[in-house]
C-alpha positions, 0 to 999 in steps of 0.5 A: 651502886657498884660492887667491886669484885677483884677489879671488876665493878658490877651493877648491884641489881636484881634481874628485874632491875637489870631489865628495867635499866636495859629498857632505859638504855634502849630508850635513850639516844646514842650507844650503850653496851652491856657485859656479863662477866664470869669468873674467867673474865675476872682472871683475864681482867686481872692480867689485862688492864685494857680488858678491865678498863672496857668492862668497867666502862660499860654502861651495864656490868651484870654478874654471869656466873655463880662464882662471881656471887660467891667471890663477892660474898667472900669479900664481904660485899655481896651481890644481890643476885646472878643475872645470866647474860642469856636471861638479860638477853631474853628480857631485852627480846621481850621488850624489843618485841612489845616495841616492834624493834630491830635486832641484829645477831653477830657472832658464832660459826656461819649459819648459826645466827641466821638459825638463831634469828629464825627461832627467835622471830618465830617466838618474838613475831613483832621483832624485825630481824634486820641482819646477821653476821658470823664471828669469823671476820678479820676487819672489825671496822667492816663488820661494824659497817655492815651492822650500821647499814642494818640500822638495829636498836639491839645488837647481840655480839657473840664473839667470846671474851675478850674479843666481844667486849673490845669490839663493842668498845671500839666499834659499837658507837659506829653501828648506830645500835642503841644497846649492844650486849656481849653474849658469848655463846648465846647464839649457839643456845638460841639456834638450838646447837647447845641445850641450856641446863634444865631450870632446876639446875639454873635455880641452884646455880649449877649450870656450870656443872650441867655444862661439865657433865655434857662437855667434860673437856671444859674441866680446864675452864671450870677449874678457874672457879676455885681460883677466883674464890681463893683470890677473893679470900686472899683479897679479903685478908689483905694479901 
């Protein structure tokens, strides 16, 4: 079942259900992609029909951001659970480890994907890291060809929104991957460059606040959360 939140249609799944669906996509032939919109995505998609279409055409649309959950509640169609992209990625890594599959990491600054790969393969020793590439490419087709040459099963695309979603929709099928996931800054976390919020902050839905404490310059981005909630309230009353 899909839940519409300000024009973006989310899969109404728990984290466990999302992982099961991801497992199905990895087992199916052909290319699939998953997106993990947060409140910033919703505001960008409102202004950009192409971005909105790419989000809504994804095989899996998961709510990454407590603001998305709050907005869905205000609209009267509550999503069941927040499914952070990095948690969904971890579930897919565990699955890939069980299957002995192939992983490609694309994005972030030079050297970050390599370090993330090194750490991930230490944690998941049965995964084959078949390739990495940084996010500083100008030719999307050439980047896709490099991925295709590595023959991955699972592809993490960490270019930031909307670039990563547009790239997956345009070039994903040519990579030969079975599942690509747009994951923003996840490689920075996997590589140890950025510290994720402690678990107690995560459970309270306060990762955004932890990031703000660590990076005060993010205050401008965080200010978009109340804007999304205000838009949801206006939409609820038909304005």
